[in-house]
C-alpha positions as CSV (number, residue, x, y, z in Angstrom):
1,X,-3.1,-29.1,-4.2
2,X,-1.6,-26.0,-2.6
3,X,-4.1,-23.6,-1.1
4,X,-2.5,-20.1,-1.4
5,X,-2.5,-17.7,1.5
6,X,1.1,-16.5,1.2
7,X,0.5,-13.1,-0.3
8,X,-2.0,-11.2,-2.4
9,X,1.0,-10.6,-4.7
10,X,0.6,-14.2,-5.7
11,X,-2.9,-13.8,-6.9
12,X,-3.9,-13.9,-10.5
13,X,-4.4,-10.9,-12.7
14,X,-8.1,-9.9,-13.0
15,X,-9.6,-10.8,-16.4
16,X,-10.8,-7.2,-16.9
17,X,-7.2,-6.0,-16.7
18,X,-6.0,-8.6,-19.2
19,X,-8.8,-7.4,-21.5
20,X,-7.8,-3.8,-21.0
21,X,-4.2,-4.6,-21.9
22,X,-5.3,-6.5,-25.0
23,X,-7.3,-3.4,-26.1
24,X,-4.3,-1.3,-25.6
25,X,-2.2,-3.5,-27.9
26,X,-2.3,-1.1,-30.8
27,X,0.2,1.5,-31.9
28,X,0.2,4.7,-29.8
29,X,2.6,7.3,-28.6
30,X,5.5,5.9,-26.4
31,X,6.3,6.5,-22.8
32,X,3.4,8.4,-21.1
33,X,2.3,10.3,-24.2
34,X,-0.4,7.7,-25.1
35,X,-4.1,8.3,-24.8
36,X,-4.6,6.0,-21.8
37,X,-1.8,7.6,-19.8
38,X,-3.2,11.0,-20.6
39,X,-6.5,10.0,-19.0
40,X,-5.1,9.1,-15.6
41,X,-5.1,12.5,-14.1
42,X,-8.8,13.0,-14.9
43,X,-9.8,9.5,-13.8
44,X,-8.1,9.8,-10.4
45,X,-9.2,13.4,-9.9
46,X,-12.8,12.1,-10.3
47,X,-12.1,9.3,-7.8
48,X,-10.7,11.6,-5.1
49,X,-12.9,14.6,-5.8
50,X,-9.9,16.9,-6.2
51,X,-7.1,17.7,-8.8
52,X,-4.6,14.9,-9.1
53,X,-1.4,14.3,-11.1
54,X,-0.8,10.6,-11.6
55,X,2.4,8.7,-12.7
56,X,2.5,5.0,-13.3
57,X,5.4,2.9,-12.1
58,X,6.0,-0.9,-12.0
59,X,6.4,-1.5,-8.3
60,X,5.2,-0.3,-5.0
61,X,8.8,0.2,-3.8
62,X,9.3,2.7,-6.7
63,X,6.0,4.4,-6.0
64,X,6.8,4.9,-2.4
65,X,10.4,6.0,-2.9
66,X,9.9,8.2,-5.9
67,X,7.1,10.0,-4.0
68,X,9.3,10.5,-0.9
69,X,12.2,11.7,-3.1
70,X,10.2,14.7,-4.2
71,X,9.5,15.6,-0.6
72,X,12.7,15.0,1.3
73,X,16.3,16.3,0.6
74,X,19.3,14.0,1.1
75,X,20.0,15.6,4.5
76,X,16.4,15.2,5.6
77,X,14.3,12.6,7.4
78,X,11.1,10.7,7.0
79,X,9.1,9.8,10.1
80,X,7.6,6.3,9.8
81,X,6.7,3.3,11.9
82,X,9.5,0.9,13.0
83,X,7.7,-1.8,11.0
84,X,6.8,0.3,8.0
85,X,7.4,-1.4,4.6
86,X,9.8,1.3,3.6
87,X,12.0,0.4,6.6
88,X,11.6,-3.4,6.7
89,X,11.0,-4.6,3.2
90,X,12.5,-2.2,0.6
91,X,16.2,-3.0,1.0
92,X,17.3,0.5,1.6
93,X,15.5,1.9,-1.5
94,X,14.2,5.0,0.3
95,X,17.8,6.1,1.0
96,X,18.8,5.2,-2.6
97,X,16.0,7.2,-4.2
98,X,16.4,10.2,-1.8
99,X,20.2,10.1,-2.0
100,X,20.6,9.5,1.7
101,X,17.6,10.7,3.6
102,X,17.1,9.1,7.0
103,X,14.1,7.0,8.1
104,X,13.2,8.2,11.6
105,X,11.5,5.3,13.4
106,X,8.5,5.5,15.7
107,X,6.6,2.9,17.6
108,X,2.8,2.4,17.5
109,X,0.3,-0.3,18.1
110,X,-0.7,-2.3,15.0
111,X,2.1,-0.6,13.0
112,X,0.1,2.6,13.1
113,X,1.5,6.1,13.8
114,X,-0.2,8.3,16.4
115,X,0.2,12.1,16.4
116,X,1.6,12.0,20.0
117,X,4.3,9.6,18.9
118,X,5.3,11.8,16.0
119,X,5.2,14.9,18.2
120,X,7.5,13.2,20.7
121,X,9.9,12.3,17.9
122,X,10.0,15.9,16.6
123,X,10.5,17.3,20.2
124,X,13.7,15.3,20.4
125,X,15.3,16.9,17.3
126,X,17.4,20.0,17.8
127,X,16.9,22.6,15.2
128,X,20.5,22.9,14.1
129,X,22.7,21.5,11.4
130,X,24.1,18.7,13.6
131,X,20.9,16.7,13.5
132,X,18.7,15.4,10.7
133,X,15.5,17.4,10.4
134,X,12.2,15.7,9.6
135,X,10.7,16.7,6.3
136,X,7.9,14.2,5.8
137,X,5.7,11.6,7.6
138,X,4.9,8.3,5.9
139,X,2.0,6.2,6.9
140,X,0.7,2.9,5.5
141,X,-3.0,2.6,4.8
142,X,-3.8,-0.2,5.7
143,X,-0.9,-0.8,8.0
144,X,1.6,-3.6,7.8
145,X,-0.6,-5.4,10.4
146,X,-3.7,-4.9,8.4
147,X,-5.0,-2.0,10.5
148,X,-6.9,0.9,8.9
149,X,-6.5,4.5,9.8
150,X,-10.0,6.0,10.3
151,X,-10.8,9.4,8.6
152,X,-10.5,11.1,12.0
153,X,-7.1,9.5,12.5
154,X,-5.9,10.6,9.1
155,X,-7.2,14.1,9.7
156,X,-5.3,14.3,13.0
157,X,-2.1,13.1,11.3
158,X,-2.6,15.6,8.4
159,X,-3.1,18.5,10.9
160,X,0.1,17.6,12.8
161,X,2.1,17.4,9.6
162,X,0.8,20.8,8.4
163,X,1.4,22.4,11.8
164,X,5.0,21.2,11.7
165,X,5.7,22.0,8.0
166,X,5.9,18.3,7.1
167,X,4.8,16.6,3.9
168,X,2.5,13.6,4.2
169,X,3.0,10.4,2.2
170,X,0.6,7.5,2.3
171,X,1.8,4.0,1.3
172,X,-1.4,2.6,-0.1
173,X,-0.3,-0.9,-1.2
174,X,-3.6,-2.1,0.4
175,X,-5.4,1.2,0.2
176,X,-8.4,-0.4,-1.5
177,X,-8.8,-2.9,1.4
178,X,-8.7,0.0,3.9
179,X,-11.3,2.0,2.0
180,X,-13.5,-1.1,1.7
181,X,-13.3,-1.7,5.5
182,X,-13.9,1.9,6.4
183,X,-16.8,2.5,4.1
184,X,-15.6,6.1,3.6
185,X,-14.6,8.1,0.5
186,X,-11.1,7.5,-1.0
187,X,-10.1,11.0,0.0
188,X,-11.2,10.6,3.6
189,X,-8.9,7.6,3.9
190,X,-5.9,9.6,2.9
191,X,-6.9,13.2,3.5
192,X,-4.2,15.7,3.8
193,X,-1.7,13.5,1.8
194,X,0.6,15.2,-0.6
195,X,1.1,11.9,-2.4
196,X,-0.4,8.4,-2.3
197,X,1.0,5.2,-3.6
198,X,-2.2,3.6,-5.0
199,X,-1.8,-0.1,-4.9
200,X,-2.9,-2.1,-8.0
201,X,-0.8,-5.3,-8.1
202,X,-2.0,-6.7,-4.8
203,X,-5.5,-6.1,-5.8
204,X,-5.6,-7.9,-9.2
205,X,-3.1,-6.0,-11.3
206,X,-0.1,-7.3,-13.1
207,X,2.7,-4.7,-13.0
208,X,1.2,-1.3,-12.5
209,X,1.1,1.0,-9.5
210,X,0.0,4.6,-9.4
211,X,1.7,7.5,-7.6
212,X,-1.2,10.0,-7.0
213,X,0.1,13.5,-6.3
214,X,-2.3,15.9,-4.7
215,X,0.4,18.6,-5.3
216,X,1.1,18.9,-9.0
217,X,4.5,20.6,-8.3
218,X,5.7,17.3,-6.7
219,X,4.6,15.4,-9.8
220,X,6.6,17.8,-12.0
221,X,9.7,16.8,-10.1
222,X,8.8,13.1,-10.0
223,X,8.6,12.9,-13.8
224,X,12.3,13.6,-14.0
225,X,13.1,11.3,-11.1
226,X,11.1,8.5,-12.7
227,X,13.1,8.7,-15.9
228,X,16.4,8.9,-14.0
229,X,15.4,5.8,-12.0
230,X,14.6,3.7,-15.1
231,X,10.9,3.6,-14.5
232,X,9.7,5.5,-17.5
233,X,8.6,2.5,-19.6
234,X,8.4,2.9,-23.3
235,X,5.0,1.2,-23.6
236,X,3.4,2.8,-20.7
237,X,-0.1,2.4,-22.2
238,X,-0.2,-1.1,-20.8
239,X,0.3,0.1,-17.3
240,X,-2.2,2.9,-17.7
241,X,-4.7,0.4,-19.1
242,X,-4.5,-1.6,-15.9
243,X,-5.0,1.4,-13.7
244,X,-8.0,2.6,-15.7
245,X,-9.6,-0.8,-15.7
246,X,-9.2,-1.0,-12.0
247,X,-11.1,2.2,-11.5
248,X,-13.8,1.4,-14.0
249,X,-17.0,0.4,-12.3
250,X,-15.1,0.5,-8.9
251,X,-13.5,-2.8,-9.6
252,X,-10.7,-1.8,-7.2
253,X,-13.3,-1.7,-4.4
254,X,-15.1,-4.9,-5.5
255,X,-11.8,-6.8,-5.5
256,X,-10.9,-5.5,-2.0
257,X,-14.3,-6.3,-0.6
258,X,-13.9,-9.9,-1.8
259,X,-10.5,-10.2,-0.2
260,X,-11.7,-8.6,3.0
261,X,-14.7,-10.9,3.2
262,X,-12.5,-14.0,2.9
263,X,-10.2,-12.6,5.7
264,X,-13.2,-12.0,8.0
265,X,-14.5,-15.5,7.4
266,X,-11.2,-17.0,8.5
267,X,-10.9,-14.5,11.4
268,X,-14.3,-15.7,12.8
269,X,-12.8,-19.2,13.1
270,X,-9.5,-18.0,14.6
271,X,-11.0,-16.5,17.8
272,X,-8.4,-15.8,20.4
273,X,-5.5,-16.7,18.1
274,X,-5.8,-13.3,16.4
275,X,-2.9,-11.0,17.2
276,X,-4.5,-8.0,15.6
277,X,-8.1,-7.0,14.6
278,X,-8.8,-7.9,11.0
279,X,-9.5,-4.7,9.1
280,X,-8.2,-5.6,5.7
281,X,-7.1,-8.8,4.1
282,X,-4.2,-9.8,6.4
283,X,-4.5,-12.1,9.4
284,X,-1.8,-12.6,12.1
285,X,-2.4,-15.7,14.2
286,X,-0.8,-17.2,17.3
287,X,0.2,-20.7,16.2
288,X,3.0,-22.9,17.3
289,X,5.6,-24.5,15.0
290,X,3.8,-27.8,15.3
291,X,0.4,-26.2,14.4
292,X,2.0,-24.4,11.4
293,X,3.3,-27.8,10.3
294,X,-0.1,-29.3,10.7
295,X,-1.7,-26.6,8.5
296,X,1.0,-27.0,5.9
297,X,0.5,-30.7,5.8
298,X,-3.1,-30.0,4.7
299,X,-1.8,-27.9,1.8
300,X,-2.1,-24.4,3.2
301,X,0.7,-22.0,2.1
302,X,1.6,-19.0,4.3
303,X,4.4,-17.1,5.9
304,X,5.8,-17.7,9.4
305,X,5.8,-14.6,11.5
306,X,8.4,-15.0,14.1
307,X,8.6,-18.2,16.2
308,X,5.0,-18.5,17.3
309,X,2.8,-16.8,14.7
310,X,1.8,-16.9,11.1
311,X,0.6,-14.3,8.5
312,X,-2.2,-15.3,6.2
313,X,-3.3,-13.1,3.3
314,X,-6.4,-13.4,1.2
315,X,-6.9,-12.0,-2.3
316,X,-9.5,-10.8,-4.7
317,X,-9.8,-14.3,-6.1
318,X,-9.3,-16.5,-3.0
319,X,-11.2,-19.8,-3.6
320,X,-14.2,-19.9,-1.2
321,X,-13.6,-23.6,-0.8
322,X,-10.0,-23.0,0.3
323,X,-11.1,-20.2,2.6
324,X,-13.6,-22.5,4.2
325,X,-11.1,-25.3,4.5
326,X,-8.6,-23.0,6.2
327,X,-11.2,-21.7,8.6
328,X,-12.1,-25.3,9.6
329,X,-8.5,-26.3,9.9
330,X,-7.7,-23.4,12.2
331,X,-10.8,-24.0,14.4
332,X,-9.7,-27.6,14.7
333,X,-6.2,-26.9,15.9
């Protein structure tokens, strides 16, 4: 029997979301005119403690890129980490959705951006028409290596963006895991953002992600861009149902806490093999090809990460027996 640690995308849909979609299976207005979609702004405004305008889309790629397309003109640039998902894993979608905007790549430990690195990037750009001008900064919370930005770090990034007239986008594919780790409010984990891609699929959803705009003017633009991009689904109520069910009773946090707890249990057994601190639900371990083969022979499924490492991802429904078995197997290597 395969023991799944490949990705939280492979996890099952949470029963509460199936139930919510079943309840939504009655006639209602099409597109986003249904009662559930109309509730999203209020629900997310309550969560973040400030006015929000929320659009559902089917994928995290669409959420990130539609948000960025409202902030950055075709001749502009987005500062992001060299290993950001929008650079490495979205097949050029940011350029497609923005009609050509450039990703301006910056280094940073743990796939995190620091204000000094962004400032250095900005300092190297001449202010004339011959060079691409930065219009936005995009950070991933938690980062591609499972590292969380603290509230102080987010505040510093927001201050730098504001000082330099830049928009701030947060890729929150694993935002719930970051908030669960930090123990802060949702807004503290993305403070200063103009838009947040609020992850649902990795956290127990089926096919719904939320673009949370903290600037309603950007949302007004995004509605047209969403339609043009083919993401205005005719039965949007099923997507809204998933998002509302995720917020109800803080299910989004409960799911993330469960995933994080499984990751911490495995991390405790990994010891010096850990390449990065475990602050969400991803683990990066130093393991040889032979050791990876030994783990796979025992039924564990995961991604290789280069020649001498592996990435392991836990989920809201990771089987405790599988988690314990993996921890023992790693400790025994």
